[in-house]
N, C-alpha and C positions, 0 to 999 in steps of 0.2 A: 273093807267098813273099819276092820279090826286097826289096819294103818290111821285111820282118818281119828278114830279115840284117842290114842296114842298122839297124835300131833297134836289134837284139841286138848288135850288133858298137859302137855308138857307147853304148851301158850298159858293155859291156865294157870299151872306152876309158877311158869316167871313171870304172868302177873301180879299172883298172890306176893311172891318174894319181893316184888321191886313196890308194890302199895304196903307191906310193912314195913321195909328199911325206911321209907320214906315218913310212915307214921311215928317211927321210934328215933329219927337222925331228928337231934335239938334245932331251932332255930337259929341260925347263924346270928352272933352278937348278942346282947342284955335286952332284955326285956325290960321296958320301965312303965310304972304305973300310968295309966292313960290319966291325963289330965282334964280330959275334956276336948269340945269341938266348935265353943262359942264363938262366932265373930265379933268383932269389936273394932276402935277404933286403934289407929297407929298407934295414938298416945297410948292406949291402955298398954296397947303391948310392953310398949317401954316398959312401963311399970309393973311388971308383971316377971315375977319370979317361979323360975321353971325348975323341973326338978333334975335336969340335965343340961350342960353344956356341949354340944348344941341342945335344944330341945327336942321331943319325938313327938308329942300333941300339947295339946293347949289350945287358949283364946288365940285366936289370929284374925286378920283382916279377910276383906272379902274380895282380892285378889291375890292372884298367886304368879308366883315364876314359871315360865316357859323353860322347857325343856333348851340346856344350852352349856357352856360354857364360859364362865364368866369371871373376867378380869377384878372385877370389884366386888368385895359385899356386897349382899344382897339383902330385902327387909326382911326381917326375923320373920314378922307377921308373914309374909308372903312365902316363905319358905316354909311355915310350917304348914298353910293351907295346904301347896303342892304336894308334903308328906299324905294330906287327909286323900287325897287325890292318885295316891298309890308311887309317887313318887320316890327316888332313893336320890339322895343328896350326899354328895363327895365334898368335904369342908376338908380343907387344908390352910397349916401356918408353918411357913419354911420357917417362920423367925422365932418358932420355939425354943429351938437349940443353936444354939451360937457355937458356929463351926467357921473351920478354916476352908475357905473356898465355897461360900453358903450358896451366894447368888448363881454359881454353877450346877451346885447341887439342887437347888429350887427349881430353877429352869428345867432339869431332867425329870424330877420328880412331876410338877405339872405336864411337861410331855405324856409321860407315862401314864398320868390320870385320865388325860386329855383321850392318848390312845385306845384306852379302856371304854371311856364314854363313846370315841366316834366308831367301837368296835360294835358294839350295843346299839349303834344307829340312835343313839340319843334320848331312843325311847324311852321318855318319863326320867329320863338322868338330866343331873344339874350338879355341875364341876364350879366350885364358888371358895373364893379364899375367907379365911376368917380368923382377923387378928387376935379376938380374944379366946380362941382355942387355948387348951394348955396341952395339945399332942401334935403332934407334924399332921395326923389324919384322923378325921371319924367320919363314918359311915351313918344316915340316920336315915330311917324308915319309918313310918305311923307304929310307936311305942318299941321299938327298937334303936340301939346303937353300937357301935363298934367302935372303939378308940386304940390306936396304937401309932408307933413311930416311925417303924420301916417298910417303905413302900413291899406291899406283899399281893402280888396281882391275882393270885389263885384265891384269896381271902375275899378279896375283893368284887370278882365277879363271883364269887360263893353268895354274899352277902345280895349284891346286885339280883341275882338269878332267881334266888329262895323271896326276898320281898318285892320286888318289883311289882307296881299293879296290883299291890293288894293292901291298900287304901281303905279306911271304912265307908269312903264316898268315890263311888262308881263312875268313873270319867270317860270321856270316848278318845280326849287328844294326848 
């Protein structure tokens, strides 16, 4: 009986430490002000000035981008709607810094980003180029952004694991 109490006490202690650790760990990325969730036309989205590049909330279209790895930029309004559904979008711009051997470095970056997305089974994940991005990589989730210039697998995976499937609109996809 005493042994069982010790085991249960140990399990409870580990659980409490784990919960406290999660509670005091800050969310990865920078929290942005929520700009709302209104559905509007694509023309309205084009006229909207968001508080970040890429945006993390705000008016968007009624359709959304499905999980995947895209070779061409996708609709701003549809990407925002995906964020609302709890997606994480991995944006990249290889041209932001002009480097020698840029095309080879870009291919490596894209391959590395695709590898992470595939490892995570593309569940609520989008990898997409963003020509107007002012850094090499930007991660977005609803109201969160993280921007940086060097590939960092651990940083990307931490952002995905923390924010994925936590958008304000719960969906089954």
